[in-house]
C-alpha positions in Angstrom: -16.9 -7.6 5.9 -15.7 -7.0 2.6 -12.1 -6.1 3.6 -11.3 -9.5 4.7 -11.5 -10.8 1.4 -9.0 -8.4 0.2 -6.0 -10.8 -0.5 -8.3 -12.7 -2.8 -9.3 -9.7 -4.8 -8.0 -9.0 -8.1 -5.3 -6.4 -8.4 -6.9 -2.7 -9.3 -3.5 -1.4 -10.4 0.1 -1.3 -9.3 2.0 2.1 -7.6 5.8 2.6 -7.1 6.9 3.7 -3.8 8.6 6.8 -4.2 9.7 7.4 -0.4 9.2 6.2 3.3 9.9 9.5 4.8 6.8 9.6 7.3 6.3 12.0 9.8 4.3 10.1 12.4 4.4 6.3 11.5 6.8 3.6 10.8 6.3 3.1 6.9 10.0 1.7 6.4 9.4 -1.3 8.1 6.5 -2.4 5.6 7.4 -0.3 2.2 10.5 -0.1 0.1 11.4 2.8 -1.9 11.4 2.0 -5.9 9.5 -1.2 -5.6 5.9 -1.8 -7.4 2.9 -2.8 -5.2 -0.4 -4.4 -6.0 -3.1 -1.9 -5.1 -6.3 -3.8 -3.6 -8.5 -1.0 -2.8 -8.1 2.6 -3.1 -10.1 5.5 -1.7 -9.4 9.2 -1.8 -6.4 9.2 0.8 -5.2 5.9 1.0 -4.3 2.9 -1.2 -4.8 -0.5 0.3 -1.9 -2.9 -0.7 0.1 -5.8 -0.2 3.3 -4.6 1.7 6.7 -6.2 2.3 5.2 -8.5 5.0 2.7 -9.8 2.8 -0.4 -8.3 4.7 -2.7 -5.6 3.5 -2.1 -2.5 4.7 -3.2 1.2 4.2 -1.0 3.9 3.5 -1.2 7.8 2.3 -0.6 8.4 -1.7 1.7 10.7 -0.9 4.3 7.8 -0.8 3.5 6.7 -4.3 3.9 7.6 -7.9 
């Protein structure tokens, strides 16, 4: 269960949030536009990062620069 260790994993890179205009999900509760976030894991479609609440969450790459 590798995902349980992501909080301790080193940061892959940092990304800047561009917007929180999600069609389907409540992203504005977890991200702040203009803020930098530490990416802990990345797939083709998602970034897994430490959000504003201090939890690891997965977000579509379309929200980031």
